VEXBA-552409 format. One record per residue (C-alpha): x negated, y, z; residue in one letter. Coordinates in Angstrom, 3 decimals. Each point is the difference from the previous one (the first is absolute). Example, Ala and Ser with C-alpha at 12.3 -4.5 7.8 and 13.67 -1.06 7.14 Angstrom:
<pts>
@X -12.300, Y -4.500, Z 7.800, res A $
@X -1.370, Y 3.440, Z -0.660, res S $
</pts>
This chain:
<pts>
@X 0.004, Y -0.005, Z 0.031, res M $
@X -2.992, Y 2.365, Z 0.488, res T $
@X -0.255, Y 0.172, Z -3.788, res H $
@X 3.410, Y 1.543, Z -0.484, res F $
@X 0.581, Y 3.797, Z -0.084, res F $
@X 0.570, Y 1.281, Z 3.497, res D $
@X 2.320, Y 2.878, Z -0.233, res M $
@X -0.453, Y 1.296, Z 3.648, res Q $
@X -3.714, Y 0.085, Z -0.508, res Y $
@X 0.460, Y 1.733, Z -3.288, res A $
@X 2.155, Y 2.717, Z 1.710, res L $
@X -2.620, Y 0.476, Z 2.700, res R $
@X -2.890, Y 0.579, Z -2.387, res I $
@X 2.174, Y 2.180, Z -2.306, res L $
@X -0.813, Y 3.403, Z 1.625, res P $
@X -3.753, Y -0.584, Z -0.477, res E $
@X 0.463, Y -0.952, Z -3.663, res L $
@X 2.230, Y 3.112, Z -0.481, res L $
@X -2.709, Y 2.258, Z 1.326, res R $
@X -2.607, Y -1.564, Z -2.255, res A $
@X 2.372, Y 0.294, Z -3.045, res S $
@X 0.206, Y 3.860, Z 0.669, res V $
@X -3.791, Y 0.105, Z 0.045, res H $
@X -0.019, Y -1.966, Z -3.174, res T $
@X 2.370, Y 2.452, Z -1.731, res I $
@X -2.003, Y 2.964, Z 1.196, res G $
@X -3.261, Y -1.505, Z -1.617, res I $
@X 1.951, Y -0.469, Z -3.205, res T $
@X 1.427, Y 3.443, Z -0.087, res L $
@X -3.259, Y 1.696, Z 0.811, res A $
@X -1.877, Y -2.214, Z -2.493, res G $
@X 2.468, Y 0.547, Z -2.807, res F $
@X 0.019, Y 3.781, Z 0.543, res A $
@X -3.768, Y 0.010, Z -0.522, res I $
@X 0.230, Y -2.371, Z -2.957, res A $
@X 2.541, Y 2.241, Z -1.649, res L $
@X -2.325, Y 3.039, Z 0.178, res V $
@X -3.327, Y -1.776, Z -0.604, res L $
@X 1.599, Y -2.031, Z -2.857, res G $
@X 1.092, Y 3.193, Z -1.725, res L $
@X -3.505, Y 1.656, Z 0.367, res A $
@X -1.527, Y -3.244, Z -1.402, res L $
@X 2.396, Y -0.198, Z -2.946, res A $
@X -0.765, Y 3.747, Z -0.917, res I $
@X -3.741, Y -0.731, Z 0.469, res M $
@X 0.105, Y -2.998, Z -2.256, res R $
@X 1.850, Y 1.953, Z -2.779, res R $
@X -2.695, Y 2.647, Z 0.121, res S $
@X -1.728, Y 0.719, Z -3.250, res E $
@X -3.212, Y 0.378, Z 1.921, res T $
@X -1.781, Y -3.310, Z -0.217, res G $
@X -1.920, Y 0.316, Z 3.364, res F $
@X 3.278, Y 0.354, Z 1.705, res I $
@X 2.151, Y -2.476, Z -1.944, res A $
@X -2.405, Y -2.905, Z -0.181, res K $
@X -0.993, Y -0.243, Z 3.681, res P $
@X 3.671, Y 0.390, Z 0.907, res T $
@X 0.954, Y -2.793, Z -2.362, res A $
@X -2.787, Y -2.231, Z 1.536, res F $
@X 1.000, Y 0.732, Z 3.477, res F $
@X 3.631, Y -0.850, Z -0.783, res I $
@X -0.772, Y -3.311, Z -1.652, res E $
@X -2.412, Y -0.926, Z 2.711, res F $
@X 2.536, Y 0.589, Z 2.673, res I $
@X 2.690, Y -1.848, Z -1.850, res R $
@X -2.120, Y -2.990, Z -0.816, res S $
@X -1.149, Y -0.642, Z 3.605, res T $
@X 2.102, Y -1.322, Z 2.861, res P $
@X 1.478, Y 2.318, Z 2.599, res L $
@X -1.339, Y -2.197, Z 2.706, res L $
@X -3.662, Y 0.521, Z -1.082, res I $
@X 0.602, Y 3.795, Z -0.332, res Q $
@X 1.420, Y 0.350, Z 3.646, res V $
@X -2.903, Y -2.241, Z 1.176, res Y $
@X -2.466, Y 2.318, Z -1.630, res M $
@X 1.587, Y 3.120, Z 1.546, res L $
@X 0.128, Y -1.448, Z 3.556, res F $
@X -2.945, Y -2.404, Z 0.305, res Y $
@X -2.502, Y 1.285, Z -2.646, res V $
@X 0.401, Y 3.766, Z -0.032, res A $
@X -1.033, Y 0.455, Z 3.606, res P $
@X -3.554, Y -1.439, Z -1.098, res L $
@X -0.246, Y 3.176, Z -1.996, res Y $
@X 1.210, Y 2.244, Z 2.687, res G $
@X 3.730, Y 0.187, Z -0.991, res I $
@X 2.013, Y -1.254, Z 2.946, res T $
@X 3.816, Y 0.013, Z -0.025, res M $
@X 2.537, Y -1.453, Z 2.297, res P $
@X 1.650, Y -3.168, Z -1.272, res A $
@X 3.285, Y 1.764, Z -0.708, res L $
@X -1.629, Y 2.813, Z -1.892, res T $
@X -2.149, Y -2.473, Z -2.037, res A $
@X 2.987, Y -2.223, Z -0.720, res G $
@X 2.339, Y 2.905, Z -1.071, res T $
@X -2.815, Y 1.665, Z -2.154, res L $
@X -0.889, Y -3.326, Z -1.583, res G $
@X 3.517, Y -0.989, Z -0.915, res I $
@X 0.694, Y 3.681, Z -1.195, res A $
@X -3.042, Y -0.039, Z -2.333, res V $
@X 0.755, Y -3.416, Z -1.262, res H $
@X 3.620, Y 0.933, Z -1.017, res Y $
@X -1.045, Y 3.450, Z -1.105, res A $
@X -1.807, Y -1.728, Z -2.949, res C $
@X 3.078, Y -1.901, Z -0.931, res Y $
@X 2.146, Y 3.042, Z 0.279, res V $
@X -2.379, Y 2.053, Z -2.119, res S $
@X 0.542, Y -2.285, Z -2.908, res E $
@X 3.774, Y 0.393, Z 0.418, res A $
@X -0.489, Y 3.856, Z 0.006, res Y $
@X -2.187, Y -0.195, Z -3.040, res R $
@X 2.488, Y -2.001, Z -1.965, res A $
@X 2.753, Y 2.639, Z 0.962, res G $
@X -2.383, Y 2.854, Z -0.977, res L $
@X -0.872, Y -1.665, Z -3.340, res N $
@X 3.906, Y -0.369, Z -0.535, res G $
@X 0.629, Y 3.731, Z 0.060, res V $
@X 0.511, Y 1.400, Z -3.482, res A $
@X -3.049, Y 1.727, Z -1.481, res R $
@X 2.128, Y 2.972, Z -0.657, res G $
@X 0.440, Y 0.660, Z 3.624, res Q $
@X -3.683, Y 0.246, Z 0.631, res W $
@X -0.323, Y 2.289, Z -3.106, res E $
@X 2.867, Y 2.199, Z 1.128, res A $
@X -1.749, Y 0.491, Z 3.441, res A $
@X -3.248, Y 0.809, Z -1.824, res C $
@X 1.754, Y 2.482, Z -2.216, res A $
@X 1.525, Y 1.779, Z 3.030, res L $
@X -3.438, Y 0.176, Z 1.594, res S $
@X 1.154, Y -1.806, Z 3.116, res L $
@X -2.515, Y -0.951, Z 2.551, res S $
@X -0.761, Y -3.613, Z 0.485, res P $
@X 1.916, Y 0.031, Z 3.283, res W $
@X 2.965, Y 1.566, Z -1.496, res R $
@X -0.108, Y -2.474, Z -2.941, res T $
@X -0.128, Y -3.037, Z 2.084, res Y $
@X 2.188, Y 1.056, Z 2.851, res S $
@X 2.800, Y 1.734, Z -2.122, res G $
@X 0.029, Y -1.844, Z -3.340, res I $
@X -1.992, Y -3.230, Z -0.161, res I $
@X 0.453, Y -1.773, Z 3.348, res L $
@X 3.871, Y 0.368, Z 0.186, res P $
@X 0.176, Y -1.779, Z -3.229, res Q $
@X -2.743, Y -2.493, Z 0.706, res A $
@X 1.179, Y -1.278, Z 3.434, res I $
@X 3.579, Y -0.928, Z -0.803, res R $
@X -0.839, Y -2.802, Z -2.353, res P $
@X -2.609, Y -1.473, Z 2.406, res I $
@X 2.155, Y 0.060, Z 3.169, res L $
@X 0.714, Y -3.757, Z -0.181, res P $
@X -3.723, Y -0.841, Z -0.161, res A $
@X -0.641, Y 2.328, Z 2.875, res L $
@X 2.727, Y -1.564, Z 2.049, res G $
@X -1.397, Y -3.387, Z -0.738, res N $
@X -3.462, Y 0.972, Z 1.221, res Y $
@X 1.540, Y 1.371, Z 3.217, res F $
@X 1.590, Y -3.350, Z 0.706, res V $
@X -3.140, Y -1.801, Z -0.904, res A $
@X -2.063, Y 2.211, Z 2.233, res M $
@X 2.402, Y -0.778, Z 2.945, res F $
@X -0.336, Y -3.656, Z -0.583, res K $
@X -3.785, Y 0.239, Z -0.182, res D $
@X -0.324, Y 1.575, Z 3.479, res T $
@X -0.680, Y -3.387, Z 1.671, res P $
@X -3.402, Y 0.066, Z -1.721, res V $
@X -0.971, Y 2.740, Z 2.470, res L $
@X 0.259, Y -2.545, Z 2.804, res S $
@X -3.352, Y -1.276, Z -1.257, res A $
@X -1.657, Y 3.243, Z 1.513, res I $
@X 2.054, Y -0.139, Z 3.250, res T $
@X 2.783, Y 2.247, Z -1.000, res V $
@X 3.018, Y -1.182, Z 2.025, res V $
@X 2.708, Y 0.153, Z -2.445, res E $
@X 3.200, Y -2.142, Z -0.304, res L $
@X -1.653, Y -3.265, Z -1.063, res M $
@X -2.868, Y 0.384, Z 2.356, res Q $
@X 2.343, Y 0.652, Z 2.833, res Q $
@X 1.928, Y -3.197, Z -0.909, res A $
@X -3.258, Y -1.947, Z 0.009, res K $
@X -0.997, Y 1.521, Z 3.302, res N $
@X 3.354, Y -1.080, Z 1.577, res I $
@X -0.366, Y -3.516, Z -1.471, res G $
@X -3.561, Y -0.368, Z 1.424, res S $
@X 1.230, Y 1.018, Z 3.479, res E $
@X 2.916, Y -2.329, Z 0.149, res T $
@X -1.079, Y -2.763, Z -2.585, res F $
@X 3.332, Y 0.545, Z -1.699, res R $
@X -0.511, Y 1.294, Z -3.537, res F $
@X 3.289, Y -0.881, Z -1.575, res L $
@X 2.054, Y 2.823, Z 1.572, res E $
@X -2.460, Y 2.916, Z -0.331, res P $
@X -0.986, Y -0.872, Z -3.557, res I $
@X 3.555, Y -0.543, Z -1.074, res T $
@X 1.023, Y 3.303, Z 1.489, res L $
@X -2.857, Y 1.767, Z -1.638, res A $
@X 0.890, Y -1.467, Z -3.424, res G $
@X 3.676, Y 1.059, Z 0.529, res L $
@X -1.147, Y 3.545, Z 0.879, res F $
@X -2.132, Y 0.161, Z -3.189, res F $
@X 2.915, Y -1.387, Z -2.018, res L $
@X 2.514, Y 2.559, Z 1.472, res L $
@X -2.138, Y 3.002, Z -0.180, res I $
@X -1.186, Y -0.868, Z -3.663, res S $
@X 3.721, Y -0.469, Z -1.172, res V $
@X 1.032, Y 3.212, Z 1.638, res T $
@X -2.803, Y 1.967, Z -1.558, res C $
@X 0.661, Y -1.535, Z -3.392, res A $
@X 3.647, Y 0.974, Z 0.263, res S $
@X -0.873, Y 3.595, Z 1.034, res C $
@X -2.498, Y 0.281, Z -2.916, res L $
@X 2.728, Y -1.207, Z -2.469, res R $
@X 2.380, Y 2.700, Z 1.340, res Q $
@X -2.802, Y 2.494, Z -0.499, res L $
@X -0.669, Y -1.159, Z -3.591, res E $
@X 3.731, Y 0.340, Z -0.874, res R $
@X 0.002, Y 3.613, Z 1.349, res R $
@X -3.062, Y 1.031, Z -2.183, res V $
@X 0.926, Y -2.169, Z -3.036, res R $
@X -0.673, Y 1.694, Z -3.240, res L $
@X 3.067, Y 0.967, Z -1.912, res P $
</pts>
């Protein structure tokens, strides 16, 4: 009978997992906010006509996209201190996941920017608009709407990748579930509840993102 799901035990550990889930959501929101800004900067730099800006940026994006997130957060937390760069686990984890997804987001941005009609760029140039006015007032509003589904997918994927940060001692939802299991030698209930939390929050986020897509859908 010890192998069956114990509802009373599950209810007893539920508050701890709820607190950890809030922590996980906070990491995801902070990381994705950084990824959105950094990803846009990388996309603009990669589209630069100046080779010494575009080529290193392209190399950086492909390097990050082609290496595992786990190795990247390990490097930030365990290797960077050897070179004098020391960060708390939470900072290293959030920065690592943000940079990782910024490189994916940058490609979505680049696709959106490339999809804007050439005439829009030429019109902005003809009006002598500054680069800031061109991007913020003309290009980005047109570029972002078609790529919202991709950005939403990356947000959900980032949320589901937060358990990777447990490798550098960040106590997020999955790590808290493992900690509870280690203390009580019952893993069925905490791991099951953690999985249900991930499912519930992912489905909720996906539903909200679909609503957002419908609101900004191109006519």
